[in-house]
C-alpha positions in Angstrom: -14.0 -22.8 -5.7 -12.2 -20.2 -2.9 -13.9 -17.0 -2.6 -10.9 -14.9 -3.2 -7.3 -15.5 -5.2 -4.9 -13.2 -3.9 -2.4 -12.4 -6.1 1.1 -10.7 -5.0 4.4 -9.7 -6.9 7.9 -10.5 -5.3 10.9 -8.6 -5.6 13.6 -8.8 -2.5 11.0 -8.5 0.2 10.7 -11.9 1.6 10.5 -10.4 5.1 7.8 -8.2 4.4 5.7 -10.6 2.1 5.7 -12.9 4.9 4.3 -10.3 7.0 2.1 -9.5 4.5 1.1 -13.6 4.0 0.0 -13.8 7.6 -2.0 -11.1 7.9 -4.2 -12.1 4.8 -4.5 -15.8 6.5 -5.8 -13.9 9.3 -8.3 -12.3 7.1 -9.3 -15.0 4.3 -8.0 -18.2 6.0 -9.4 -20.1 2.8 -8.2 -18.1 0.1 -6.1 -19.1 -2.9 -2.6 -17.4 -2.7 -0.6 -17.2 -6.1 2.9 -16.0 -5.5 5.0 -14.6 -8.5 8.9 -13.9 -7.4 10.7 -11.7 -10.4 13.8 -13.1 -10.0 14.6 -11.9 -6.6 18.2 -14.0 -6.3 18.0 -13.8 -2.2 16.3 -17.3 -1.7 12.6 -15.8 -1.7 11.3 -18.4 -3.8 12.5 -21.3 -1.2 11.9 -18.9 1.9 8.1 -18.9 1.1 7.7 -22.2 -0.2 9.0 -23.3 3.6 6.8 -21.5 5.2 3.4 -21.2 3.1 3.0 -25.0 1.6 -0.7 -23.6 0.9 0.7 -21.1 -1.3 1.2 -21.7 -5.2 4.8 -19.8 -5.7 5.7 -19.1 -9.1 9.6 -18.5 -10.2 10.3 -16.0 -12.9 14.2 -16.3 -14.1 14.0 -12.4 -15.1 11.6 -9.4 -13.7 8.9 -9.6 -15.7 7.7 -6.0 -14.1 4.5 -5.2 -12.3 1.9 -5.7 -14.8 3.0 -9.2 -16.6 4.0 -11.1 -13.3 0.5 -10.4 -12.0 -1.0 -11.8 -15.5 0.3 -15.1 -14.9 -0.9 -15.7 -11.9 -4.1 -14.7 -13.1 -4.4 -17.1 -15.4 -4.2 -19.5 -12.8 -6.6 -18.0 -10.4 -9.3 -19.4 -9.8 -11.9 -17.4 -7.4 -15.0 -15.7 -7.9 -12.9 -12.3 -6.6 -9.2 -11.4 -7.5 -7.1 -9.5 -4.9 -4.2 -7.5 -6.4 -2.1 -6.9 -3.3 1.3 -5.5 -2.7 4.0 -7.4 -1.0 4.3 -4.6 1.4 1.4 -4.4 3.0 -0.8 -5.6 6.0 -4.3 -6.3 5.5 -6.6 -5.9 8.7 -8.5 -8.8 10.0 -12.0 -7.3 8.5 -11.1 -5.6 5.1 -11.2 -8.9 3.1 -14.4 -10.1 4.2 -15.8 -6.2 4.1 -14.8 -6.1 0.4 -16.5 -9.6 -0.1 -20.1 -8.6 1.9 -20.1 -5.3 0.0 -19.2 -7.1 -3.6 -21.9 -9.5 -3.0 -24.5 -7.5 -2.4 -23.5 -4.6 -5.5 -23.2 -6.5 -8.4 -23.0 -3.3 -10.3 -19.3 -2.6 -8.5 -16.5 -3.8 -10.7 -13.2 -2.9 -8.6 -13.2 -1.8 -5.2 -9.9 0.4 -3.1 -9.5 0.5 0.6 -8.2 3.0 3.2 -4.6 2.4 3.1 -2.4 4.4 5.7 1.4 4.6 6.1 3.3 2.9 9.1 2.7 6.5 10.8 -1.2 5.9 10.7 -1.5 8.6 8.2 -4.4 8.4 5.3 -2.5 7.9 1.9 -4.3 10.1 -0.9 -3.8 7.4 -3.5 -6.5 5.3 -1.9 -9.0 7.2 -3.8 -8.3 8.7 -7.5 -9.7 10.1 -10.4 -9.4 9.4 -13.8 -6.5 11.5 -15.0 -8.5 13.5 -17.7 -6.4 16.6 -19.4 -7.9 19.1 -17.4 -7.6 16.6 -13.9 -3.8 15.9 -15.0 -3.4 19.2 -15.9 -4.0 21.0 -11.9 -2.1 17.8 -10.3 0.6 18.1 -12.1 1.3 21.7 -11.4 0.7 21.3 -7.5 -3.0 22.8 -7.7 -4.1 19.7 -5.5 -2.1 20.3 -2.7 -2.3 24.0 -2.7 -6.0 23.6 -2.0 -6.9 19.9 -0.8 -10.8 21.0 -0.5 -11.2 22.0 -3.8 -13.8 20.4 -5.9 -11.9 21.4 -9.2 -8.2 21.4 -8.4 -8.2 18.4 -6.0 -9.9 16.1 -7.8 -7.2 13.4 -8.5 -7.1 12.8 -4.8 -10.3 13.3 -4.3 -9.2 15.2 -0.7 -12.2 17.1 -0.2 -13.9 13.9 0.3 -14.1 12.3 4.0 -12.1 9.6 4.0 -14.0 7.7 6.4 -17.1 7.6 4.1 -17.6 4.8 1.4 -17.7 6.7 -1.8 -17.6 5.8 -5.8 -13.9 6.3 -7.4 -12.2 5.7 -11.0 -8.9 4.5 -10.0 -8.3 1.5 -7.4 -4.7 1.3 -6.5 -2.7 -1.4 -7.3 -1.4 -2.0 -4.2 -4.5 -3.0 -2.7 -7.3 -4.3 -5.9 -10.3 -5.7 -5.5 -11.9 -6.9 -8.5 -14.8 -9.2 -9.4 -13.5 -12.1 -11.8 -15.8 -12.1 -13.8 -15.0 -8.5 -14.7 -11.5 -9.4 -15.6 -12.5 -12.2 -17.3 -14.2 -9.2 -19.9 -11.3 -6.6 -19.6 -8.5 -9.3 -19.4 -5.5 -8.4 -16.9 -2.9 -5.6 -16.9 -2.0 -3.9 -19.8 1.9 -5.0 -20.1 3.0 -2.1 -21.9 3.3 -0.6 -18.5 6.0 -1.8 -16.6 5.6 0.3 -13.2 3.1 2.6 -12.7 0.2 3.2 -14.2 -1.3 -0.5 -14.5 -3.9 0.3 -12.4 -5.4 3.5 -13.7 -5.6 1.4 -17.4 -7.2 -1.6 -15.6 -9.7 1.1 -13.4 -10.9 2.3 -16.9 -11.3 -0.7 -18.5 -13.5 -1.9 -15.8 -15.6 1.5 -16.3 -15.7 1.0 -19.6 -16.9 -2.4 -19.2 -20.3 -0.7 -17.6 -19.1 -1.4 -13.9 -18.8 0.9 -11.2 -15.6 1.5 -8.9 -15.8 2.4 -5.3 -14.0 3.1 -2.0 -14.2 1.5 1.4 -12.9 2.7 4.2 -11.3 -0.5 5.2 -7.9 -0.4 6.3 -4.6 -1.7 5.3 -1.1 -0.8 6.0 1.1 0.5 2.7 4.6 0.4 4.2 6.4 1.8 1.0 4.0 4.0 -0.2 5.3 7.0 1.7 8.6 6.2 1.2 8.8 6.1 -2.1 10.7 8.9 -3.1 7.9 10.9 -5.2 10.2 14.1 -5.2 12.7 12.3 -7.3 13.0 13.5 -10.9 13.4 9.2 -11.6 9.8 8.6 -10.2 8.6 11.8 -11.8 9.8 10.7 -15.0 8.8 7.2 -14.8 5.3 8.2 -13.8 5.1 10.7 -16.0 5.9 8.4 -19.1 3.7 5.8 -17.8 0.9 8.9 -18.1 2.0 9.5 -21.4 1.3 5.3 -22.4 -2.4 6.1 -21.0 -3.1 9.0 -22.8 -1.6 7.4 -26.1 -3.9 4.4 -25.7 -7.5 6.6 -24.2 -7.2 10.3 -25.0 -4.8 10.0 -28.3 -6.5 13.5 -29.1 -5.4 15.0 -26.3 -1.6 13.1 -26.2 0.7 15.9 -28.5 -1.0 18.2 -26.1 -0.2 15.9 -22.8 3.2 15.1 -23.9 4.4 18.9 -24.0 3.2 19.2 -20.3 4.6 16.2 -19.2 8.0 17.2 -20.8 7.8 20.8 -19.0 6.7 19.1 -15.6 9.9 16.6 -16.0 11.8 19.5 -16.9 10.9 21.5 -13.5 10.8 18.3 -11.1 14.3 17.6 -12.3 15.4 21.2 -11.5 13.4 21.0 -8.0 14.8 17.8 -7.1 18.3 18.9 -7.3 17.7 21.5 -4.9 15.2 19.6 -2.4 17.7 16.5 -2.2 20.4 18.8 -1.4 18.8 20.5 1.1 17.2 17.3 2.7 20.7 15.4 3.2 21.7 18.5 4.5 18.8 18.2 7.3 18.8 14.5 7.3 22.9 14.3 8.3 22.2 16.8 11.3 18.9 15.1 12.5 19.0 12.9 15.3 16.4 9.8 13.7 16.4 7.5 16.7 13.1 7.1 18.5 12.7 6.3 22.0 9.9 2.9 21.6 7.1 1.6 23.6 6.5 -2.3 23.5 3.1 -3.0 23.7 2.0 -6.9 24.1 3.2 -9.9 26.1 5.5 -10.0 28.8 7.2 -12.9 27.8 8.2 -11.4 24.8 9.9 -8.3 25.7 13.5 -9.9 26.4 13.3 -11.2 22.4 11.8 -7.2 21.2 15.2 -5.3 23.6 17.2 -7.6 21.7 16.0 -7.3 18.5 15.8 -3.5 18.9 19.2 -3.2 20.3 20.2 -3.7 16.5 18.3 -1.1 15.0 19.4 1.7 13.3 16.6 3.8 14.5 14.7 2.8 17.3 15.7 2.7 21.4 15.3 2.7 24.8 12.9 0.3 24.9 9.7 0.3 27.5 7.5 -2.1 28.0 3.3 -2.0 29.0 1.5 -5.5 29.0 -1.1 -5.9 26.5 -4.8 -6.0 28.1 -7.7 -6.3 25.8 -7.4 -3.4 23.4 -4.7 -1.2 22.6 -7.0 1.9 24.1 -7.7 -0.1 27.5 -3.8 -1.0 27.4 -2.7 2.5 27.6 -5.5 4.1 29.4 -3.0 5.4 31.9 -1.5 7.6 29.2 1.7 7.7 26.7 5.3 8.8 28.2 5.9 12.1 26.7 9.6 10.8 25.3 7.9 7.8 23.2 8.0 8.4 19.6 7.5 4.9 18.2 5.0 2.1 19.3 5.9 -1.8 18.7 2.8 -4.0 19.0 3.1 -7.7 19.8 0.8 -9.0 16.8 -0.1 -12.2 19.0 -2.0 -10.0 21.4 -3.4 -7.4 19.6 -6.1 -7.6 16.0 -4.2 -5.8 13.0 -7.8 -4.0 13.3 -6.9 -2.9 16.6 -3.3 -1.7 15.9 -4.4 0.0 12.4 -7.4 2.0 14.0 -5.4 3.0 17.0 -2.8 4.1 15.0 -5.1 5.7 12.4 -6.6 7.9 14.8 -3.5 9.0 16.7 -2.5 10.5 13.2 -6.3 12.0 12.6 -5.1 13.9 16.0 -2.1 15.0 14.6 -0.2 13.0 16.5 2.4 11.0 14.2 3.5 7.9 15.8 6.2 5.5 14.0 4.9 1.7 14.0 6.9 -1.8 14.5 4.7 -5.1 14.1 6.7 -7.8 16.6 5.3 -11.5 15.5 6.2 -14.2 18.1 5.3 -16.6 15.4 8.8 -15.6 13.0 10.6 -13.6 15.8 10.6 -10.7 13.9 10.1 -6.5 14.4 9.2 -5.3 11.2 8.8 -0.9 10.7 8.4 0.7 7.2 12.4 1.1 7.6 13.7 -1.8 8.9 13.4 -5.8 9.4 14.9 -6.8 12.9 
C-alpha cells in the first residue's frame, strides 16, 4: 500500500500539470498518482499517459466539475493518506514527507493545509481559514478583514493575525493542497458534488471536524500559480463563490440561511457595481503600463542558450542575464542582484524546489516582489504564472 495517493483534476493545463507531477515525484517518488481529465480536448490525456506511465489517467467525456472528478479518483485511492492537489501547483521536496511525518505522530489530525505562496513568493492567505460562520462571513464579505488584518474579530476568516511561519490549528484546508487521512475520508465520504466550483474544501473540512478530528496548518511550502491570478475582484467570481457559500449555509447552518441569502444578494450587488468601475480603471492602467521585465537566469551555463531562445518568445520577459548556479541560491547571488532585474528564471536541475520557494518567500517577506520562472532541462519548458514557453 502506498503512503500517499495524489489526486489531481486536470482541465486544459497539460504543461502546468506536467511541472506539478515532476515536483510531486521529487517529493514522494512512490506515490500512487491519479489524474482525472475533465474533457480537456487538447491532447492532455495522451500527453500525460506518455510522460507519466506510472500515473493512472482517467479521461472524462464531459466536465464533471472539481468535486465529482476528485471523487472518481478517490474511489481508486489505496494510500494511507490522500493528497488533493491543484494542477497549477509546484510542491517542494520536503512538503509531502513533512505532512506524512506530522500525521503519523498526530493521529487526531484529519486534514493538513500548507504554506501556499504565489509565483512572486507572497504568502497566500487562503492557506489558513476559519469556518465561515455567520459572524465570520459577515466581516469577511464587507471587507473588514482587509482593513484590519491583525484583528482577531474582523480577520478571523483568513487568520491573518497569526504568524504564517508557525504551525496552528485551522478549520479549513485549501482544496489546492488538501492532505487528508484516508481513514477520515472513509467516514466522511469525499467532496459534496452539489458544489461545482468553490466551497467543496470548506464543506469537506467541516465534515472532518464533525467526525472528531482536528485540522492543522503546517508551514511547508508549495507554489500555487493561479491562486493570485484568479480574478477575485470580478462579478462572476463573487457570484459563483457566494452561491457556493449559500449551498454550505443551507446544508450546515440552515437556520441562518435566509439571513445569509439577503447578505449575499447585497454583497453580490455591491461587487457588480464596484467591478464595473475597477475593471475599467485596471484596463486603462494595463494599457498604459509597460509589463515587460528584465530577467536573470540562475542555473547551468549550457542551458542559457535554450533559455534565451525561449525568452525571445515571451510577452513579458526580456533581456536575459546569466549567473551560474553554485550550491544554494543565496550563495549564488551573494554579490547582489542587478538593480534593473525584476524577474528570475531558476534552473530546476540545479536548484531544489525547497531552495527556490524559500528564497522567493524570503524576498517577498522583505517587501521585494520578483516574478518567478522555472526552467526544466528535462522538459525543455520555461513556465511562469502567466506563460508556458
